[in-house]
Each structure stands twice: as C-alpha cells, then as structure tokens.
A tleap script that builds the chain and sets N, CA, C and O, in Angstrom:
source leaprc.protein.ff14SB
mol = sequence {
  NMET SER ARG ARG GLY ILE GLY ARG ARG GLY
  ILE GLY LEU ILE GLY ILE VAL TYR LEU VAL
  ILE GLY VAL VAL VAL ALA ALA THR GLN SER
  TYR LEU VAL ALA TRP ASN VAL PRO GLY ASN
  ILE LEU GLU GLY LEU ALA ALA ILE VAL LEU
  TRP PRO LEU VAL VAL LEU PHE GLY VAL ASP
  LEU HIE THR LEU ILE CALA
}
set mol.1.N position { -13.046 1.190 -25.211 }
set mol.1.CA position { -12.158 1.817 -24.697 }
set mol.1.C position { -11.864 1.551 -23.075 }
set mol.1.O position { -12.852 1.189 -22.436 }
set mol.2.N position { -10.865 1.665 -22.491 }
set mol.2.CA position { -10.560 1.072 -21.228 }
set mol.2.C position { -10.357 2.582 -20.230 }
set mol.2.O position { -9.872 3.619 -20.683 }
set mol.3.N position { -10.710 2.453 -19.208 }
set mol.3.CA position { -10.422 3.859 -18.298 }
set mol.3.C position { -9.678 3.250 -17.069 }
set mol.3.O position { -10.165 3.364 -15.944 }
set mol.4.N position { -8.593 2.655 -17.269 }
set mol.4.CA position { -7.898 1.997 -16.196 }
set mol.4.C position { -7.320 3.369 -15.461 }
set mol.4.O position { -7.636 3.436 -14.273 }
set mol.5.N position { -6.718 4.210 -15.845 }
set mol.5.CA position { -6.047 5.289 -15.127 }
set mol.5.C position { -6.888 6.291 -14.566 }
set mol.5.O position { -6.570 6.893 -13.540 }
set mol.6.N position { -8.058 6.522 -15.255 }
set mol.6.CA position { -8.824 7.541 -14.766 }
set mol.6.C position { -9.637 7.186 -13.377 }
set mol.6.O position { -10.184 6.100 -13.186 }
set mol.7.N position { -9.629 8.157 -12.545 }
set mol.7.CA position { -10.298 7.993 -11.277 }
set mol.7.C position { -9.622 6.827 -10.442 }
set mol.7.O position { -10.306 6.427 -9.500 }
set mol.8.N position { -8.512 6.274 -10.611 }
set mol.8.CA position { -7.806 5.545 -9.783 }
set mol.8.C position { -7.498 6.057 -8.632 }
set mol.8.O position { -6.937 7.153 -8.632 }
set mol.9.N position { -7.793 5.381 -7.358 }
set mol.9.CA position { -7.338 5.536 -6.162 }
set mol.9.C position { -6.296 4.897 -5.472 }
set mol.9.O position { -6.061 3.773 -5.916 }
set mol.10.N position { -5.617 5.241 -4.557 }
set mol.10.CA position { -4.607 4.421 -3.904 }
set mol.10.C position { -3.267 5.301 -3.701 }
set mol.10.O position { -3.035 6.429 -4.135 }
set mol.11.N position { -2.517 4.523 -2.976 }
set mol.11.CA position { -1.227 5.573 -2.364 }
set mol.11.C position { -0.161 5.581 -3.639 }
set mol.11.O position { 0.617 6.520 -3.809 }
set mol.12.N position { -0.208 4.587 -4.391 }
set mol.12.CA position { 0.905 4.584 -5.457 }
set mol.12.C position { 2.426 4.416 -5.174 }
set mol.12.O position { 2.839 4.326 -4.018 }
set mol.13.N position { 3.178 4.378 -6.159 }
set mol.13.CA position { 4.599 4.001 -5.782 }
set mol.13.C position { 5.332 4.967 -5.027 }
set mol.13.O position { 6.158 4.559 -4.211 }
set mol.14.N position { 5.125 6.320 -5.201 }
set mol.14.CA position { 5.641 7.467 -4.716 }
set mol.14.C position { 5.297 7.391 -3.235 }
set mol.14.O position { 6.154 7.540 -2.364 }
set mol.15.N position { 3.981 7.148 -2.971 }
set mol.15.CA position { 3.554 7.057 -1.487 }
set mol.15.C position { 4.087 6.154 -0.838 }
set mol.15.O position { 4.533 6.476 0.264 }
set mol.16.N position { 4.212 4.877 -1.237 }
set mol.16.CA position { 4.800 3.806 -0.622 }
set mol.16.C position { 6.155 3.921 -0.190 }
set mol.16.O position { 6.504 3.481 0.905 }
set mol.17.N position { 7.092 4.590 -1.129 }
set mol.17.CA position { 8.392 5.036 -0.963 }
set mol.17.C position { 8.400 5.974 -0.029 }
set mol.17.O position { 9.170 5.747 0.905 }
set mol.18.N position { 7.804 6.933 0.017 }
set mol.18.CA position { 7.713 8.019 1.110 }
set mol.18.C position { 7.546 7.473 2.532 }
set mol.18.O position { 8.308 7.823 3.433 }
set mol.19.N position { 6.482 6.564 2.733 }
set mol.19.CA position { 6.066 5.885 3.855 }
set mol.19.C position { 7.357 5.063 4.350 }
set mol.19.O position { 7.728 5.147 5.521 }
set mol.20.N position { 8.014 4.278 3.421 }
set mol.20.CA position { 8.966 3.264 3.900 }
set mol.20.C position { 10.138 4.231 4.294 }
set mol.20.O position { 10.812 3.802 5.230 }
set mol.21.N position { 10.488 5.317 3.836 }
set mol.21.CA position { 11.599 6.392 4.154 }
set mol.21.C position { 11.226 6.851 5.642 }
set mol.21.O position { 11.972 6.834 6.621 }
set mol.22.N position { 9.792 7.297 5.571 }
set mol.22.CA position { 9.473 7.596 6.916 }
set mol.22.C position { 9.574 6.642 8.199 }
set mol.22.O position { 9.849 7.031 9.334 }
set mol.23.N position { 9.273 5.189 7.776 }
set mol.23.CA position { 9.495 4.237 8.667 }
set mol.23.C position { 10.919 4.057 9.069 }
set mol.23.O position { 11.211 3.810 10.239 }
set mol.24.N position { 11.842 4.178 8.098 }
set mol.24.CA position { 13.542 3.907 8.303 }
set mol.24.C position { 13.695 5.149 9.259 }
set mol.24.O position { 14.026 4.861 10.409 }
set mol.25.N position { 13.506 6.497 8.972 }
set mol.25.CA position { 13.872 7.586 9.654 }
set mol.25.C position { 13.288 7.615 11.095 }
set mol.25.O position { 14.030 7.965 12.013 }
set mol.26.N position { 11.997 7.265 11.343 }
set mol.26.CA position { 11.563 7.161 12.674 }
set mol.26.C position { 12.159 6.147 13.522 }
set mol.26.O position { 12.344 6.363 14.719 }
set mol.27.N position { 12.501 4.939 12.906 }
set mol.27.CA position { 13.163 3.950 13.548 }
set mol.27.C position { 14.735 4.269 13.997 }
set mol.27.O position { 15.213 3.938 15.083 }
set mol.28.N position { 15.470 5.009 12.896 }
set mol.28.CA position { 16.648 5.625 13.366 }
set mol.28.C position { 16.688 6.636 14.492 }
set mol.28.O position { 17.602 6.699 15.314 }
set mol.29.N position { 15.501 7.510 14.461 }
set mol.29.CA position { 15.517 8.418 15.468 }
set mol.29.C position { 14.931 8.117 16.661 }
set mol.29.O position { 14.654 8.982 17.492 }
set mol.30.N position { 14.694 6.805 16.826 }
set mol.30.CA position { 14.079 6.350 18.079 }
set mol.30.C position { 12.527 6.767 18.347 }
set mol.30.O position { 12.112 6.791 19.506 }
set mol.31.N position { 11.818 7.041 17.434 }
set mol.31.CA position { 10.415 7.166 17.451 }
set mol.31.C position { 9.525 5.976 17.565 }
set mol.31.O position { 8.371 6.113 17.972 }
set mol.32.N position { 10.015 4.801 17.219 }
set mol.32.CA position { 9.438 3.636 17.148 }
set mol.32.C position { 9.671 2.705 18.326 }
set mol.32.O position { 9.932 1.517 18.134 }
set mol.33.N position { 9.593 3.157 19.376 }
set mol.33.CA position { 9.694 2.450 20.814 }
set mol.33.C position { 8.566 2.747 21.715 }
set mol.33.O position { 7.828 3.731 21.672 }
set mol.34.N position { 8.528 1.478 22.768 }
set mol.34.CA position { 7.241 1.560 23.559 }
set mol.34.C position { 5.914 2.243 22.884 }
set mol.34.O position { 5.506 3.383 23.106 }
set mol.35.N position { 5.407 1.383 22.107 }
set mol.35.CA position { 4.074 1.592 21.302 }
set mol.35.C position { 2.943 1.561 22.337 }
set mol.35.O position { 1.812 1.880 21.969 }
set mol.36.N position { 3.180 1.182 23.659 }
set mol.36.CA position { 2.034 0.972 24.677 }
set mol.36.C position { 1.583 2.369 25.391 }
set mol.36.O position { 0.703 2.485 26.243 }
set mol.37.N position { 2.328 3.312 24.886 }
set mol.37.CA position { 1.983 4.551 25.484 }
set mol.37.C position { 1.396 5.313 24.406 }
set mol.37.O position { 1.974 5.357 23.320 }
set mol.38.N position { 0.257 5.945 24.608 }
set mol.38.CA position { -0.622 6.657 23.467 }
set mol.38.C position { 0.141 7.865 22.923 }
set mol.38.O position { -0.073 8.266 21.779 }
set mol.39.N position { 1.098 8.494 23.793 }
set mol.39.CA position { 1.953 9.565 23.228 }
set mol.39.C position { 2.863 9.162 22.314 }
set mol.39.O position { 3.075 9.835 21.305 }
set mol.40.N position { 3.462 8.088 22.553 }
set mol.40.CA position { 4.632 7.423 21.832 }
set mol.40.C position { 3.922 7.069 20.451 }
set mol.40.O position { 4.450 7.428 19.398 }
set mol.41.N position { 2.866 6.449 20.458 }
set mol.41.CA position { 2.287 6.078 19.120 }
set mol.41.C position { 1.984 7.233 18.341 }
set mol.41.O position { 2.147 7.155 17.123 }
set mol.42.N position { 1.536 8.378 18.889 }
set mol.42.CA position { 1.358 9.654 18.256 }
set mol.42.C position { 2.680 10.073 17.703 }
set mol.42.O position { 2.822 10.420 16.530 }
set mol.43.N position { 3.714 10.029 18.648 }
set mol.43.CA position { 5.254 10.379 18.014 }
set mol.43.C position { 5.642 9.704 16.880 }
set mol.43.O position { 6.142 10.258 15.901 }
set mol.44.N position { 5.371 8.207 17.006 }
set mol.44.CA position { 5.889 7.567 15.929 }
set mol.44.C position { 5.110 7.768 14.616 }
set mol.44.O position { 5.715 7.831 13.546 }
set mol.45.N position { 3.684 7.875 14.698 }
set mol.45.CA position { 3.078 8.288 13.466 }
set mol.45.C position { 3.444 9.416 12.813 }
set mol.45.O position { 3.579 9.481 11.591 }
set mol.46.N position { 3.637 10.452 13.699 }
set mol.46.CA position { 3.897 11.916 13.316 }
set mol.46.C position { 5.499 11.854 12.498 }
set mol.46.O position { 5.825 12.517 11.514 }
set mol.47.N position { 6.205 11.011 13.127 }
set mol.47.CA position { 7.677 10.831 12.553 }
set mol.47.C position { 7.538 10.297 11.075 }
set mol.47.O position { 8.090 10.854 10.126 }
set mol.48.N position { 6.800 9.237 10.968 }
set mol.48.CA position { 6.549 8.635 9.816 }
set mol.48.C position { 6.104 9.541 8.658 }
set mol.48.O position { 6.627 9.515 7.543 }
set mol.49.N position { 5.092 10.345 9.020 }
set mol.49.CA position { 4.423 11.319 7.851 }
set mol.49.C position { 5.315 12.441 7.789 }
set mol.49.O position { 5.689 12.846 6.688 }
set mol.50.N position { 5.750 13.068 9.007 }
set mol.50.CA position { 6.719 14.423 8.942 }
set mol.50.C position { 8.108 14.116 8.783 }
set mol.50.O position { 8.893 15.010 9.101 }
set mol.51.N position { 8.617 12.938 8.319 }
set mol.51.CA position { 10.121 12.730 8.276 }
set mol.51.C position { 10.825 13.763 7.499 }
set mol.51.O position { 12.005 13.776 7.847 }
set mol.52.N position { 10.580 14.611 6.609 }
set mol.52.CA position { 11.302 15.531 5.962 }
set mol.52.C position { 11.821 16.759 6.965 }
set mol.52.O position { 12.883 17.375 6.874 }
set mol.53.N position { 10.777 16.928 7.935 }
set mol.53.CA position { 10.968 17.849 9.031 }
set mol.53.C position { 12.128 17.389 9.998 }
set mol.53.O position { 12.980 18.131 10.486 }
set mol.54.N position { 12.003 16.032 10.184 }
set mol.54.CA position { 13.037 15.383 11.177 }
set mol.54.C position { 14.369 15.610 10.338 }
set mol.54.O position { 15.276 16.362 10.695 }
set mol.55.N position { 14.357 14.919 9.274 }
set mol.55.CA position { 15.794 14.859 8.615 }
set mol.55.C position { 16.209 16.233 8.115 }
set mol.55.O position { 17.353 16.558 8.434 }
set mol.56.N position { 15.472 17.156 7.353 }
set mol.56.CA position { 16.072 18.294 7.000 }
set mol.56.C position { 16.201 19.458 7.838 }
set mol.56.O position { 17.050 20.330 7.652 }
set mol.57.N position { 15.310 19.461 8.802 }
set mol.57.CA position { 15.279 20.992 9.759 }
set mol.57.C position { 15.486 20.380 11.138 }
set mol.57.O position { 15.199 21.181 12.027 }
set mol.58.N position { 15.856 19.322 11.527 }
set mol.58.CA position { 16.122 18.815 12.771 }
set mol.58.C position { 15.078 18.779 13.806 }
set mol.58.O position { 15.359 18.658 14.999 }
set mol.59.N position { 13.985 18.874 13.405 }
set mol.59.CA position { 12.762 19.147 14.410 }
set mol.59.C position { 12.821 17.728 15.371 }
set mol.59.O position { 13.055 16.574 15.010 }
set mol.60.N position { 12.560 18.189 16.541 }
set mol.60.CA position { 12.481 17.009 17.496 }
set mol.60.C position { 11.119 16.917 17.901 }
set mol.60.O position { 10.585 17.773 18.607 }
set mol.61.N position { 10.455 15.742 17.406 }
set mol.61.CA position { 8.998 15.617 17.751 }
set mol.61.C position { 8.894 14.992 19.285 }
set mol.61.O position { 7.821 14.913 19.884 }
set mol.62.N position { 9.881 14.656 19.708 }
set mol.62.CA position { 9.764 14.279 21.260 }
set mol.62.C position { 9.325 15.323 22.178 }
set mol.62.O position { 8.585 15.192 23.153 }
set mol.63.N position { 9.950 16.504 21.680 }
set mol.63.CA position { 9.591 17.695 22.647 }
set mol.63.C position { 8.403 18.445 22.005 }
set mol.63.O position { 7.818 19.262 22.715 }
set mol.64.N position { 8.077 18.294 21.009 }
set mol.64.CA position { 6.777 18.805 20.477 }
set mol.64.C position { 5.468 18.346 20.864 }
set mol.64.O position { 4.486 19.042 21.123 }
set mol.65.N position { 5.575 17.044 20.873 }
set mol.65.CA position { 4.171 16.161 21.182 }
set mol.65.C position { 4.159 15.794 22.624 }
set mol.65.O position { 3.078 15.534 23.154 }
set mol.66.N position { 5.401 15.745 23.388 }
set mol.66.CA position { 5.312 15.317 24.835 }
set mol.66.C position { 4.455 16.273 25.661 }
set mol.66.O position { 4.282 16.066 26.862 }
savepdb mol mol.pdb
quit
C-alpha cells in the first residue's frame, strides 16, 4: 500500500497561487523596485506575504517598514 499523500511536504497549489497573487499585488503597488536597498527588499517580501492586508485593508507597508 502506498503512502503518497501522508507526510508530504511542500507548498502545494494553493500556496503557489497565493504567492503569485502576492507578487502581482506587490508589483502593482510599487513594492518591487530598487532591490539594492535592504529596506526595500524587506518591503517587497512583506508585501508578497501580506498581500491581503495591502489589498483588503489598504495597509501601506512603505510607512510601516521605513
């Protein structure tokens, strides 16, 4: 008997879709510019992961992280 689904790790399809939406939101909200500054890298990564806050609640990560 195979245990293919048991204990499987990884991001999965839902995780990939979530991250793709995050990248699109971060790009359209200008969080993915000037990656040579450490603060901008942090803003970009935070915007990708926290995109629901940016879209649904209008949180401005530029002011929170800067």
